[in-house]
Legacy VTK file of the C-alpha trace (Angstrom):
# vtk DataFile Version 3.0
C-alpha trace
ASCII
DATASET POLYDATA
POINTS 441 float
35.361 -67.549 69.322
33.791 -65.021 71.646
36.517 -62.204 71.187
35.981 -63.038 67.116
32.050 -62.373 67.464
32.670 -59.374 69.604
34.916 -57.825 67.073
32.328 -58.664 64.229
29.686 -56.821 66.082
31.917 -53.810 66.730
33.012 -53.555 63.252
29.319 -53.961 62.035
27.814 -51.257 64.485
30.694 -48.773 63.120
29.705 -49.273 59.321
26.121 -48.634 60.384
26.985 -45.421 61.778
29.229 -44.463 59.205
26.587 -45.077 56.644
23.697 -43.247 58.370
25.797 -39.810 58.285
26.969 -39.947 55.017
25.706 -37.692 52.570
22.794 -39.032 50.124
23.727 -38.959 46.620
20.983 -37.628 44.004
19.512 -40.116 41.701
18.793 -37.136 39.088
19.902 -33.647 39.394
17.299 -30.920 39.788
17.331 -28.400 37.118
19.730 -25.556 37.568
17.210 -23.182 35.662
13.876 -23.506 33.736
12.608 -21.829 30.628
9.446 -19.497 30.604
6.158 -21.420 30.766
3.594 -21.138 27.861
1.137 -18.597 28.481
-2.133 -19.797 29.566
-5.567 -18.898 31.777
-4.967 -18.396 35.107
-7.351 -18.958 38.252
-6.518 -19.349 41.802
-4.149 -21.024 43.933
-1.544 -18.514 43.625
-0.508 -15.234 44.104
-1.734 -13.294 41.318
1.400 -9.982 40.543
1.933 -7.765 37.748
5.457 -6.408 36.978
4.545 -5.330 33.363
4.194 -1.523 34.228
8.176 -1.675 34.851
8.537 -3.102 31.165
9.920 -1.188 28.208
6.971 -2.088 26.124
6.225 0.103 22.726
4.500 3.364 23.595
0.498 3.252 23.514
-1.401 4.628 20.703
-2.177 8.434 20.774
-5.541 8.729 22.086
-7.619 12.124 21.907
-8.830 11.932 25.637
-8.470 13.890 28.800
-7.741 10.887 30.719
-7.023 7.235 30.290
-6.026 4.144 31.836
-5.320 0.359 31.332
-5.150 -2.228 33.980
-4.635 -6.109 34.251
-7.997 -7.463 36.208
-7.089 -8.079 39.672
-3.634 -6.170 39.822
-4.448 -2.797 41.175
-1.625 -1.303 39.332
-2.151 0.170 35.931
-0.018 -0.886 33.002
-0.155 2.410 31.523
-2.042 5.654 32.235
-2.359 9.177 30.930
-3.533 11.511 33.716
-4.204 8.885 35.835
-4.839 10.393 38.966
-6.470 13.735 37.452
-9.689 14.405 38.750
-12.312 14.496 36.075
-16.032 14.640 35.616
-17.094 11.144 34.796
-20.823 11.276 33.989
-22.851 8.101 34.328
-19.805 5.904 35.128
-20.906 7.292 38.476
-23.510 4.560 38.392
-20.770 1.757 39.079
-20.840 3.028 42.686
-24.562 3.597 42.612
-24.805 -0.190 41.791
-22.468 -1.250 44.563
-24.284 0.764 47.184
-27.438 -0.739 46.232
-26.304 -4.505 45.971
-24.824 -3.962 49.435
-27.786 -3.001 51.165
-30.777 -4.893 49.188
-30.100 -8.768 49.652
-33.583 -9.615 47.728
-33.593 -8.102 44.301
-37.486 -8.995 43.957
-37.747 -6.109 46.582
-40.337 -3.520 44.988
-39.525 0.100 45.191
-42.019 3.017 44.484
-40.621 5.846 42.474
-40.360 8.916 44.331
-41.929 12.573 43.425
-38.904 13.486 40.716
-38.986 14.809 37.451
-36.125 14.385 35.079
-34.815 16.888 32.684
-35.606 16.235 29.281
-31.970 15.546 28.308
-31.682 12.951 30.889
-31.575 9.186 30.090
-34.669 7.300 31.445
-36.886 4.676 31.143
-39.913 6.798 31.778
-40.895 5.988 35.393
-43.399 8.119 36.921
-44.001 9.171 40.565
-45.449 6.186 42.300
-44.544 3.537 39.775
-43.330 0.406 41.241
-40.660 -1.888 40.123
-38.334 -4.497 41.371
-34.750 -3.313 42.490
-33.674 -6.126 39.784
-35.249 -4.150 36.979
-34.127 -0.738 38.304
-30.436 -1.988 38.525
-30.709 -3.095 35.208
-32.054 -0.006 33.701
-29.338 1.900 35.834
-26.672 -0.067 34.069
-27.613 -0.842 30.527
-29.620 2.311 29.364
-28.051 4.410 32.037
-31.582 5.279 33.444
-31.202 8.709 35.528
-34.718 7.866 36.873
-33.716 4.487 37.915
-30.680 6.007 39.640
-32.973 8.288 41.737
-35.408 5.506 42.579
-32.782 3.347 43.797
-30.940 6.477 45.887
-34.068 7.695 47.533
-35.163 4.057 48.700
-31.949 2.674 49.651
-31.068 6.043 51.300
-34.223 5.817 53.705
-35.853 8.884 51.705
-33.029 10.864 51.573
-30.767 11.064 48.224
-27.924 12.796 50.455
-27.705 9.896 52.556
-27.301 7.433 49.851
-24.642 9.832 48.437
-22.692 9.666 51.594
-22.749 5.797 51.351
-21.125 6.290 47.985
-18.374 8.542 49.281
-17.726 6.012 52.277
-17.306 3.232 49.835
-15.070 5.128 47.868
-12.895 5.589 50.739
-12.931 2.085 51.915
-11.773 0.800 48.320
-8.874 3.533 48.285
-10.283 5.778 45.384
-8.494 8.774 46.530
-9.068 10.632 43.620
-12.926 10.029 43.781
-15.943 12.111 45.014
-19.510 11.802 44.656
-22.335 14.404 45.018
-25.090 12.718 43.031
-25.910 8.929 42.285
-26.644 9.828 38.305
-23.394 11.595 37.373
-24.650 14.994 36.720
-22.058 17.765 35.960
-21.434 19.218 39.671
-17.881 20.457 40.843
-17.837 17.759 43.421
-18.516 14.806 41.369
-15.413 13.531 39.913
-13.081 10.568 39.768
-9.594 9.852 38.009
-8.938 7.270 35.135
-6.794 4.803 37.358
-9.862 4.846 39.932
-12.538 4.169 37.571
-10.550 0.921 36.227
-9.916 -0.051 39.837
-13.768 0.314 40.645
-14.671 -1.505 37.410
-12.176 -4.032 38.175
-13.744 -4.438 41.730
-17.230 -4.708 40.448
-16.663 -7.349 37.931
-14.613 -9.632 40.204
-16.872 -9.427 43.342
-20.437 -8.866 42.084
-21.671 -11.460 39.737
-25.012 -9.833 39.087
-23.013 -6.860 37.946
-20.825 -8.715 35.801
-23.793 -10.516 34.092
-25.767 -7.574 33.651
-23.237 -5.387 31.926
-22.443 -8.013 29.492
-25.773 -8.193 28.142
-26.556 -6.426 24.649
-30.254 -6.026 25.403
-32.787 -7.445 27.651
-36.431 -6.765 28.956
-37.871 -5.303 32.080
-41.039 -7.214 33.044
-41.905 -5.103 36.288
-43.542 -1.490 36.419
-46.698 -0.266 34.488
-45.596 -2.114 31.287
-42.864 -4.194 29.789
-39.791 -2.396 28.431
-37.336 -3.450 26.051
-33.865 -1.866 26.769
-30.428 -1.905 24.973
-27.097 -1.468 26.563
-25.634 2.070 25.652
-22.022 0.232 25.477
-22.349 -0.990 21.801
-19.012 -2.588 22.046
-20.701 -5.436 23.997
-22.817 -6.635 20.937
-20.166 -5.671 18.446
-17.073 -7.697 19.975
-17.472 -11.180 21.817
-14.491 -10.570 23.823
-15.871 -7.309 25.215
-17.318 -7.838 28.632
-19.179 -4.472 29.081
-18.815 -2.380 32.108
-20.185 1.354 31.796
-20.744 4.458 29.593
-21.163 7.910 30.293
-21.821 11.407 28.698
-22.388 15.065 29.839
-21.318 18.227 28.340
-18.591 18.516 31.009
-17.347 15.171 30.812
-17.458 14.281 27.149
-18.057 10.573 26.041
-16.406 8.343 28.806
-16.177 4.550 28.887
-14.756 1.838 31.155
-14.579 -1.382 29.276
-13.332 -4.525 30.209
-11.769 -7.209 27.591
-10.624 -10.829 27.820
-8.198 -12.557 25.466
-5.919 -15.678 25.689
-6.220 -15.698 29.623
-5.366 -11.950 29.870
-8.036 -9.685 31.092
-7.453 -6.094 30.821
-9.940 -2.992 32.024
-9.521 0.386 30.220
-10.911 3.723 30.943
-10.915 6.811 28.376
-12.325 10.021 29.226
-13.134 13.467 27.557
-13.590 12.263 24.043
-16.098 14.163 21.562
-18.353 11.344 20.206
-19.557 7.970 20.603
-17.367 6.775 17.779
-14.233 8.320 19.136
-14.955 6.916 22.606
-15.397 3.342 21.185
-12.314 3.777 18.809
-10.336 4.892 21.650
-11.066 2.050 24.105
-10.588 -0.355 21.479
-7.237 0.993 20.550
-6.191 0.804 24.058
-7.238 -2.549 24.763
-5.816 -3.951 21.299
-2.464 -2.280 22.278
-2.535 -4.050 25.524
-3.482 -7.703 24.137
-0.691 -7.192 21.568
2.122 -5.832 23.877
1.462 -7.975 27.225
1.310 -11.789 27.848
0.246 -13.931 30.825
2.648 -16.231 31.950
3.033 -18.687 34.653
6.521 -19.920 35.004
5.766 -21.801 38.373
2.641 -23.858 39.253
2.017 -24.772 42.594
2.655 -28.691 43.074
5.231 -28.442 40.265
8.156 -30.812 40.755
11.538 -29.337 40.366
14.049 -32.015 41.895
14.301 -35.548 42.723
16.503 -36.597 45.278
17.694 -40.108 46.781
17.014 -40.524 50.512
19.326 -43.236 52.720
17.097 -46.233 53.105
14.413 -45.089 51.026
13.724 -47.091 47.581
11.966 -44.202 45.754
13.604 -40.723 45.591
11.862 -37.890 47.235
10.039 -35.399 45.163
10.616 -31.782 45.868
7.703 -29.182 44.486
7.069 -25.589 44.592
4.885 -24.606 47.440
2.873 -22.227 45.363
2.627 -20.965 41.901
3.456 -17.652 40.186
1.407 -15.998 37.613
2.254 -12.481 36.194
1.780 -10.212 33.135
4.991 -8.957 31.030
5.652 -7.205 28.119
6.226 -9.851 25.260
9.872 -8.689 25.050
10.902 -9.577 28.576
12.492 -12.889 29.259
11.847 -15.100 32.404
14.242 -17.694 34.101
13.600 -19.877 36.904
16.766 -20.853 38.852
16.691 -23.429 41.563
18.979 -23.090 44.498
20.803 -25.512 46.740
18.759 -28.075 48.565
19.215 -29.119 52.146
20.071 -32.811 52.980
17.132 -35.344 53.156
16.563 -37.917 55.584
13.697 -39.081 57.652
12.068 -38.216 59.641
10.740 -34.965 57.811
7.152 -34.180 57.461
5.257 -33.699 54.122
5.706 -29.670 53.311
9.037 -29.286 54.909
10.694 -26.438 53.428
14.111 -27.953 51.867
15.139 -25.159 49.301
14.016 -22.390 47.215
13.727 -21.148 43.517
13.860 -17.826 42.199
12.136 -16.265 39.291
14.222 -14.044 37.115
12.799 -11.078 34.968
15.434 -9.784 32.696
17.901 -10.757 35.210
16.219 -9.145 38.406
14.634 -11.086 40.825
10.802 -11.198 40.656
9.841 -13.738 43.374
11.259 -16.276 45.415
9.238 -19.371 46.091
9.923 -22.263 48.623
10.652 -25.580 47.625
8.884 -28.335 49.816
8.822 -32.238 50.329
5.776 -33.815 48.285
5.187 -36.577 50.855
6.561 -37.527 54.236
9.967 -39.131 54.806
9.518 -41.542 57.733
12.026 -42.207 60.446
14.466 -45.151 59.946
15.049 -48.036 62.420
18.444 -49.575 63.534
17.377 -52.784 61.836
16.605 -51.350 58.499
20.100 -49.430 58.423
21.965 -52.704 59.221
19.783 -54.628 56.733
20.762 -51.911 53.814
24.515 -52.000 55.138
24.683 -55.791 54.835
23.650 -55.685 51.642
26.430 -53.204 50.070
29.164 -54.995 48.370
31.817 -53.417 50.382
29.951 -54.592 53.827
29.933 -57.883 52.102
33.451 -57.970 51.392
34.503 -57.157 54.882
32.192 -59.636 56.406
33.573 -62.416 54.154
37.000 -61.182 55.311
36.316 -61.386 58.989
34.305 -64.746 58.719
37.657 -65.931 56.883
39.598 -64.802 59.657
37.397 -66.481 62.214
37.564 -69.616 60.412
41.392 -69.385 60.027
41.701 -68.677 63.878
39.285 -71.706 64.582
41.023 -74.108 62.485
44.629 -72.970 63.857
43.402 -73.455 67.498
42.289 -76.942 66.911
45.519 -78.040 65.235
47.682 -76.466 68.439
49.317 -79.191 70.475
48.036 -79.522 73.739
50.189 -79.864 76.685
49.398 -82.623 78.981
49.442 -82.897 83.017
52.625 -85.065 82.507
54.431 -82.503 80.462
54.204 -84.229 77.257
52.579 -82.727 74.178
49.381 -84.098 72.830
49.712 -84.741 69.014
46.002 -83.988 67.195
LINES 1 442
441 0 1 2 3 4 5 6 7 8 9 10 11 12 13 14 15 16 17 18 19 20 21 22 23 24 25 26 27 28 29 30 31 32 33 34 35 36 37 38 39 40 41 42 43 44 45 46 47 48 49 50 51 52 53 54 55 56 57 58 59 60 61 62 63 64 65 66 67 68 69 70 71 72 73 74 75 76 77 78 79 80 81 82 83 84 85 86 87 88 89 90 91 92 93 94 95 96 97 98 99 100 101 102 103 104 105 106 107 108 109 110 111 112 113 114 115 116 117 118 119 120 121 122 123 124 125 126 127 128 129 130 131 132 133 134 135 136 137 138 139 140 141 142 143 144 145 146 147 148 149 150 151 152 153 154 155 156 157 158 159 160 161 162 163 164 165 166 167 168 169 170 171 172 173 174 175 176 177 178 179 180 181 182 183 184 185 186 187 188 189 190 191 192 193 194 195 196 197 198 199 200 201 202 203 204 205 206 207 208 209 210 211 212 213 214 215 216 217 218 219 220 221 222 223 224 225 226 227 228 229 230 231 232 233 234 235 236 237 238 239 240 241 242 243 244 245 246 247 248 249 250 251 252 253 254 255 256 257 258 259 260 261 262 263 264 265 266 267 268 269 270 271 272 273 274 275 276 277 278 279 280 281 282 283 284 285 286 287 288 289 290 291 292 293 294 295 296 297 298 299 300 301 302 303 304 305 306 307 308 309 310 311 312 313 314 315 316 317 318 319 320 321 322 323 324 325 326 327 328 329 330 331 332 333 334 335 336 337 338 339 340 341 342 343 344 345 346 347 348 349 350 351 352 353 354 355 356 357 358 359 360 361 362 363 364 365 366 367 368 369 370 371 372 373 374 375 376 377 378 379 380 381 382 383 384 385 386 387 388 389 390 391 392 393 394 395 396 397 398 399 400 401 402 403 404 405 406 407 408 409 410 411 412 413 414 415 416 417 418 419 420 421 422 423 424 425 426 427 428 429 430 431 432 433 434 435 436 437 438 439 440
């Protein structure tokens, strides 16, 4: 009887060991590939990349400009540009950098500045400030950005520069260097025609994008069609020189400029269907031509490119059974992927082979990867991770699961049957008495 029980224990232990080492069978196979996601708005949580510049989108419209650029907000790489790095006069789009330096150095926009002794030329854009007039930094910035007031630019530069406009211009150039605007240089906070005041179409969209993303005051202000200044000698009603803001609800503004050398210049941001584009057009001959060129470039961008998000952070790509677990393990994308592509480009998501799952495994453990393919080329590789922790499994749990298997029950039944037969046979076997006779049972 003891030998039979010992044999049963040995067989049970072997079966548990074999079951623990056996590979898990999937309850549902993960997708081998996934089609492109529907386009939509994209906010945070993922890495934001643009492969659209590598696409074979139709050519943009022919524009009457000396330079132009089109970029997806936040991407840093233009979708398209004409003479993108050409160093050109930029007129009052200079004032984007003037605004940046002021916002960096004045935290309280209710601070009051006094206009210095400066006389604007008759051709300059101005709001009629006179020497000694006092106005808040808030109103001076609004005047700088909407009617493009040169006297407001001078007032801000003089006061932020500690009584030195030259010192303020040095701050402008330092910021241009830190932002990587390698084809930009300033000699004036206003944007007057001087050989050393210039930028490039690509640098202008990069600076405009930075100001719109990082400085809420700037973003709110340039999106106004008009407003009222209440500080100063008298109340002033001012109008945005970017008339597209009032005419098109999807235009979010940025900055106009005009001088004899620069022509008519515009940096403009628009947003449609989750896609935000920034365009620059330089060297046009009139306001109408400036506006038409910016609209044509933005409309081309919206018609030929799209935002896609084929992978979202936490999106499930596979369910796998785990030994001794009743519920399958969920395998999800560690992070999302959002990009801008030409509408003609096709996207596939391919899930690679997953590693064997068994506890203990922590939540977030990388168990495989997926690959996003654009026109058959790898765009990004994203880790696939466990959505929840897999606990360690005790020997008793393994034994319990093993005993419940049909094969195990069959083996146990056979073993018990064998033990029963052995016991019955032992009882019926005749015993030899001390006298040498057999005892019948």
